[in-house]
C-alpha positions in Angstrom: 0.3 0.3 -0.1 1.4 3.7 -1.0 2.7 4.8 2.6 3.1 8.3 4.3 5.4 8.7 6.4 4.9 11.9 8.5 7.4 13.3 11.4 7.1 15.5 14.2 9.1 18.6 13.9 8.2 21.1 16.6 10.6 22.1 19.3 9.3 19.3 21.8 11.4 16.8 19.6 14.4 18.3 20.3 14.2 17.3 24.0 17.0 15.0 25.0 16.5 11.4 25.9 19.7 10.6 28.8 18.0 6.9 29.2 19.0 6.5 25.5 22.5 7.3 26.0 25.5 5.7 28.4 25.8 7.8 32.0 29.4 9.5 31.1 28.3 10.6 27.9 29.0 14.5 26.9 25.5 16.4 27.4 25.8 17.8 23.7 26.0 14.2 22.5 23.0 12.8 24.2 20.9 11.9 21.5 17.1 13.6 21.3 13.6 12.8 20.6 13.9 14.2 16.7 17.5 12.1 16.4 15.7 8.4 17.5 12.6 9.8 15.0 15.1 9.6 11.9 16.7 6.2 13.2 13.4 5.0 13.1 12.6 5.9 9.8 15.7 4.9 8.2 15.0 1.4 9.9 11.5 1.2 8.3 13.1 2.5 4.8 15.8 -0.2 5.1 12.6 -3.0 5.5 10.6 -1.5 2.8 13.9 -1.7 0.6 14.3 -5.2 1.3 10.8 -6.9 1.7 8.8 -4.2 -0.1 10.5 -2.9 -3.0 7.6 -2.0 -5.5 6.3 0.3 -2.4 5.6 4.1 -2.8 6.8 5.9 -0.2 6.3 10.4 0.7 7.7 11.8 3.4 5.5 14.7 5.1 6.8 17.2 8.5 4.0 18.8 10.5 4.1 21.6 13.4 1.8 24.5 12.8 1.8 23.8 9.3 2.4 20.8 7.6 5.2 20.0 4.3 5.6 17.6 1.8 9.3 16.8 1.4 9.6 14.1 -0.9 6.5 13.4 -3.2 5.6 9.5 -3.6 8.6 7.2 -5.2 10.2 4.4 -5.0 13.6 6.1 -4.6 14.3 5.6 -1.0 17.9 7.0 -0.9 16.6 10.2 -2.1 13.7 10.2 1.6 16.8 9.3 3.4 18.4 12.3 1.6 16.6 14.4 3.1 15.9 13.1 6.4 19.5 14.9 7.3 18.2 18.5 6.6 14.9 18.7 7.5 14.4 22.2 9.9 12.5 21.9 13.2 9.7 24.6 13.5 7.7 25.7 16.3 4.6 23.7 18.0 2.8 20.9 17.4 -0.2 21.4 15.5 -2.1 18.2 14.5 -4.8 19.3 12.4 -1.8 20.4 9.9 -1.0 16.4 10.2 -4.6 14.8 9.5 -3.2 13.4 5.8 -0.3 11.3 7.0 -0.8 7.5 7.9 3.1 6.8 9.7 2.7 9.0 12.3 6.1 9.4 14.3 5.9 12.2 17.3 6.7 12.6 20.9 3.6 11.9 21.8 3.5 15.2 22.9 -0.6 16.8 22.8 -0.1 20.2 21.9 -1.8 23.7 23.2 -4.0 26.2 21.5 -5.6 25.9 18.5 -4.6 22.5 16.6 -4.1 20.4 20.0 -4.2 16.8 20.1 -8.0 17.1 21.5 -8.8 20.0 19.3 -7.9 17.4 16.1 -9.9 14.5 17.8 -13.0 17.1 18.1 -12.7 19.0 14.4 -11.4 15.7 12.9 -13.7 13.5 10.1 -13.2 9.7 8.8 -10.9 9.7 5.9 -13.2 9.1 2.5 -11.4 6.9 1.7 -10.0 3.2 2.6 -6.7 3.9 5.0 -4.4 2.9 8.2 -3.0 4.8 10.5 0.2 3.9 12.3 1.6 5.9 15.2 5.2 5.6 17.5 5.0 7.9 20.2 8.7 8.2 21.0 7.8 8.8 24.7 8.7 7.2 28.3 6.5 5.4 30.6 7.5 7.4 33.3 6.5 10.5 31.9 3.4 12.7 33.4 0.6 11.9 31.2 1.8 9.8 29.1 -0.6 7.1 29.3 -3.6 9.8 28.2 -1.5 11.1 25.5 -1.5 7.2 24.4 -5.3 7.0 24.3 -5.7 9.9 22.8 -3.4 9.1 20.2 -5.0 6.1 19.5 -9.2 8.2 19.6 -7.5 10.5 16.7 -6.9 6.9 14.9 -10.3 5.6 16.0 -12.2 8.7 14.6 -10.2 9.1 11.3 -9.1 5.8 10.0 -10.9 3.0 12.2 -8.1 0.9 11.4 -4.8 1.4 13.1 -2.2 0.8 16.4 -0.1 3.1 18.8 3.5 2.2 19.1 5.9 2.7 21.8 9.3 1.4 23.5 8.8 -0.6 26.0 10.1 0.2 29.6 12.4 3.2 28.5 13.1 5.5 25.5 15.9 3.9 24.4 17.3 3.4 20.2 16.8 -0.2 21.0 13.2 0.3 22.6 12.6 2.5 19.2 13.5 -0.5 17.0 11.4 -3.0 18.6 8.4 -1.0 18.3 9.3 -0.5 14.8 9.8 -4.4 14.3 6.1 -4.8 15.7 4.5 -2.5 13.5 6.6 -4.0 10.4 5.4 -7.2 11.6 1.8 -6.7 11.5 1.2 -4.2 8.4 4.7 -4.4 6.3 4.8 -8.1 5.8 5.1 -9.4 2.1 2.6 -11.7 0.9 4.1 -15.4 0.2 2.0 -18.0 -1.0 1.4 -20.5 -3.5 0.3 -20.9 -7.0 -1.5 -24.9 -8.1 -3.0 -25.9 -11.2 -2.8 -29.8 -10.9 0.4 -31.3 -10.2 2.3 -27.5 -11.1 3.0 -25.2 -8.4 5.1 -21.6 -8.2 6.1 -20.1 -4.7 4.8 -16.6 -5.4 4.1 -13.6 -4.2 1.6 -10.6 -4.1 2.1 -6.9 -4.2 0.5 -4.8 -2.6 0.1 -8.0 0.1 -4.2 -8.8 0.2 -6.1 -8.4 2.8 -8.6 -10.1 4.6 -12.5 -8.8 3.7 -15.1 -8.3 6.1 -18.5 -8.1 5.1 -20.5 -4.8 5.6 -23.8 -7.0 6.0 -23.2 -9.2 8.2 -19.3 -8.5 9.6 -18.4 -12.4 8.1 -14.3 -12.1 7.8 -13.0 -14.3 4.9 -9.4 -14.6 5.0 -6.9 -14.8 1.9 -5.4 -18.5 1.6 -1.8 -18.8 1.2 -2.4 -21.5 -1.6 -4.0 -19.9 -5.0 -5.8 -22.7 -6.9 -6.5 -22.4 -10.5 -9.8 -24.0 -11.4 -10.5 -22.9 -15.0 -9.6 -20.8 -17.6 -12.2 -18.3 -19.5 -12.1 -16.5 -23.0 -10.7 -12.7 -22.3 -13.6 -11.3 -23.8 -16.3 -13.4 -22.1 -14.6 -12.5 -18.6 -14.7 -8.7 -19.5 -13.6 -6.1 -16.6 -16.2 -7.3 -13.1 -15.6 -4.9 -10.5 -13.0 -6.3 -8.6 -12.0 -6.2 -4.8 -8.5 -5.4 -5.5 -6.1 -5.4 -7.5 -2.2 -7.3 -7.5 0.9 -7.6 -8.8 1.9 -11.4 -9.3 5.4 -12.2 -8.9 7.3 -15.5 -9.1 9.6 -16.1 -5.6 13.2 -17.7 -5.5 13.3 -21.4 -4.9 14.3 -20.4 -1.1 11.1 -18.7 -0.7 12.8 -15.5 0.9 13.0 -11.8 -1.0 16.7 -11.4 -2.6 18.4 -8.8 -0.6 20.4 -6.0 -1.9 23.6 -7.7 -1.4 22.9 -11.3 -3.5 25.2 -12.5 -5.7 25.2 -12.8 -9.8 25.2 -16.8 -9.3 22.7 -17.2 -7.4 20.4 -15.0 -9.7 21.8 -17.0 -13.2 21.0 -20.4 -11.3 17.6 -19.3 -10.4 16.9 -18.0 -13.5 17.6 -21.2 -15.7 14.9 -22.7 -13.5 11.4 -23.7 -14.9 8.7 -21.6 -13.2 5.2 -22.4 -13.7 4.1 -18.5 -13.5 6.7 -18.0 -16.5 5.0 -20.9 -18.6 1.2 -19.3 -17.4 2.0 -15.8 -18.6 3.4 -17.2 -21.7 0.1 -19.3 -22.3 -2.1 -16.4 -21.2 -0.7 -14.2 -23.3 -0.7 -15.8 -26.4 -4.7 -17.5 -26.1 -5.9 -14.3 -24.3 -7.1 -16.3 -22.1 -7.6 -15.5 -17.6 -7.2 -17.9 -15.4 -10.3 -18.7 -12.6 -8.5 -18.8 -9.4 -10.0 -19.6 -5.6 -8.2 -17.6 -3.1 -10.5 -18.8 0.0 -13.8 -20.4 1.0 -16.2 -19.2 -1.2 -14.0 -16.8 -2.8 -12.7 -15.9 -6.2 -10.6 -14.0 -8.6 -8.9 -14.0 -12.0 -5.2 -14.5 -12.9 -4.4 -11.9 -16.6 -1.8 -10.5 -18.4 -1.1 -6.8 -18.2 1.1 -5.0 -20.6 2.5 -1.7 -19.3 4.6 -1.3 -22.8 5.2 -2.3 -26.1 8.2 -4.7 -23.9 7.2 -4.9 -20.2 4.2 -7.6 -19.3 3.4 -8.8 -16.1 0.6 -11.3 -14.5 -1.9 -9.7 -12.4 -4.2 -11.0 -9.9 -7.7 -8.9 -9.7 -9.9 -10.4 -6.3 -13.7 -10.0 -6.5 -15.8 -9.8 -4.0 -16.5 -13.2 -1.7 -19.4 -15.3 -3.3 -20.5 -17.4 -6.8 -22.6 -15.0 -8.1 -20.3 -11.9 -8.3 -20.0 -11.7 -11.9 -23.5 -11.6 -13.5 -23.2 -12.2 -16.9 -21.1 -15.3 -16.0 -23.6 -16.9 -13.7 -23.0 -19.2 -10.4 -18.7 -20.0 -10.5 -19.5 -23.4 -9.1 -21.4 -24.4 -11.9 -19.0 -23.7 -15.1 -17.2 -25.9 -16.8 -15.8 -27.2 -19.8 -17.2 -26.5 -23.2 -16.7 -30.0 -24.8 -18.6 -31.4 -21.5 -21.6 -29.3 -23.3 -20.2 -30.0 -26.6 -20.3 -34.0 -26.8 -23.5 -34.4 -24.5 -26.6 -35.2 -27.0 -29.1 -34.5 -24.2 -28.2 -30.7 -24.1 -30.3 -29.4 -27.0 -27.9 -25.6 -27.5 -24.7 -24.9 -26.2 -24.9 -22.6 -23.5 -22.9 -18.9 -24.1 -21.8 -16.1 -22.5 -23.6 -13.6 -21.1 -25.8 -15.7 -18.9 -29.5 -14.2 -19.3 -30.7 -13.8 -15.6 -33.9 -15.9 -15.0 -35.8 -12.4 -13.7 -36.5 -9.4 -16.0 -34.3 -6.3 -15.4 -36.6 -2.9 -15.0 -34.4 -1.3 -17.2 -34.3 -3.9 -19.7 -37.2 -2.3 -22.2 -38.2 1.0 -23.3 -39.8 2.9 -20.2 -42.3 5.4 -20.1 -41.3 9.0 -19.9 -43.4 11.8 -19.2 -41.0 14.7 -18.7 -43.2 17.0 -21.5 -46.6 18.0 -22.3 -45.8 16.6 -26.1 -44.4 13.0 -24.5 -48.3 12.5 -22.5 -50.0 13.9 -25.8 -47.8 10.9 -28.1 -49.3 8.3 -26.1 -52.5 9.5 -25.7 -52.4 9.6 -29.9 -51.3 5.8 -29.9 -54.5 5.2 -28.0 -57.0 6.9 -30.1 -55.1 5.3 -33.3 -55.9 1.8 -31.6 -59.0 2.8 -30.9 -60.3 3.7 -34.4 -59.1 0.1 -35.4 -61.5 -2.0 -32.8 -62.8 -4.8 -32.6 -59.6 -6.1 -34.8 -56.9 -4.4 -32.3 -58.2 -5.5 -29.1 -55.2 -6.8 -27.7 -52.8 -3.8 -28.7 -55.7 -1.3 -27.1 -55.8 -2.7 -24.2 -51.8 -3.0 -23.9 -51.5 0.4 -24.3 -54.1 1.0 -22.1 -52.9 -1.0 -19.9 -49.1 0.7 -20.1 -50.9 4.1 -19.4 -52.7 2.9 -16.8 -49.8 1.5 -14.7 -47.2 5.2 -15.5 -49.9 7.0 -13.9 -50.4 5.1 -10.7 -46.5 4.7 -10.8 -46.0 8.1 -10.8 -49.3 9.4 -8.8 -50.8 10.9 -11.6 -54.5 9.5 -10.9 -56.2 12.6 -12.6 -55.2 11.4 -15.7 -56.9 8.0 -15.6 -60.4 10.5 -15.5 -59.4 12.2 -18.4 -58.4 9.3 -20.4 -61.9 7.6 -19.6 -63.5 10.9 -21.1 -62.0 10.7 -24.3 -63.0 7.2 -24.4 -66.7 8.1 -23.9 -66.6 10.8 -26.4 -64.6 8.6 -29.2 -68.0 6.2 -29.0 -70.3 9.1 -29.4 -68.6 11.2 -31.7 -67.3 8.1 -34.4 -70.6 7.4 -36.7 -68.4 4.4 -38.1 -67.7 2.8 -34.8 -68.3 -0.9 -34.9 -71.0 -2.2 -32.0 -68.6 -4.2 -30.8 -65.8 -0.9 -30.3 -68.6 0.7 -28.4 -68.8 -2.0 -25.8 -64.8 -1.9 -25.6 -64.6 1.9 -25.1 -67.7 1.9 -22.7 -65.6 -1.0 -20.6 -62.2 0.2 -20.6 -63.9 3.8 -19.3 -65.3 2.1 -16.9 -62.8 0.2 -15.7 -60.5 3.0 -15.5 -62.8 5.0 -13.1 -63.2 2.1 -10.9 -60.3 2.1 -8.0 -58.0 -1.2 -8.2 -54.5 -2.5 -7.4 -51.9 -1.5 -9.7 -51.2 -5.3 -10.5 -54.7 -5.3 -12.0 -54.7 -5.8 -15.8 -57.9 -4.7 -17.5 -59.0 -7.4 -20.2 -61.2 -6.8 -23.0 -65.1 -7.0 -22.0 -66.6 -10.5 -22.6 -70.0 -10.7 -24.4 -70.0 -14.3 -23.5 
């Protein structure tokens, strides 16, 4: 996930930390909270460069105002270079920080406008899914330590609803800060390592960004992502089209030892691994040449599909789109569990027709037909003219007349325009009286229709022709 590092650069971060230095350390060499914060950021960047190389990171500083030091980028060395030249400003203003995700502060609540209490009162929930983690560089023996941690957690609950406050255990030392960062990285910045299987073919893979569990909004049911991604079939890319996806991930093969290559890896190891056959390479070539997608099962009653995505003319990758949990999440494919090989339908003579996509749903969609629209007077007048045209052809056009009459009646009841039904009834009676060439049966039908329009009835009632028998 794109990560925002937010560093508190207020004056309170310049306070020395005696517990982080030896007893005989000179006063001007005692590390400050700012020094520990920069050390934590460097350790975090090292973790990202080793385990999450494709992540975008940005650095923001805040005090009374905020400043974007580096925009979103994968060049972590640029962020390291800017850390040494960051200036110190005045007080802590949490309202200027609320765009941040990974906050590093000394836990001070600030004072005056923009303090932590005011920020919590005025803060609103982020309009996008996010997770905020806070590393507070404060000692357990400090005044208001517990209250400060509780208020920071409250800030997380108000803005994101997801995240934690991390703090050094026992005393504020470099080792304690590293321990807090390790807990954060283990929880939220651990790369996904799993297996892609198709029959007897297996390949170790990683997904970027790591997939997250799905929690249903309706019943709060949790769906966990499986370590084994099983290919259950293949489908034409045109048939699958582009359904709505819960998340999308870059799928990459792992080395045979299932570890990420370090920056100090030897060339000989990479050469050996490059000569080892890999199922992901075979799958990528097959899907790209045949324009197909692989339907995969990523959890219990949870599906997705793998396809090739081309960044430019020369570079192409495997992508995994994860669908929302369920078997009917792609309407034109129908139930996922009922899909099967096309050859079984072709060779099975008991099936009269071979099914094709898209699968037609059993119910009729409300938007499937041409709806009645009465926005302007001309549209109402056109429907009346059409009804009168059928009147003059009675009794030959009995079915067309009553179909048009029921359509007008239902639409008038649907939009609350019931007064028009009386007008339609008067038009039918006048047509019966004025027309001299009206067939006797036509007069009976017109009178019957006018009477039915004046009779109160349910919306679902259908006016049927009058029977003389």
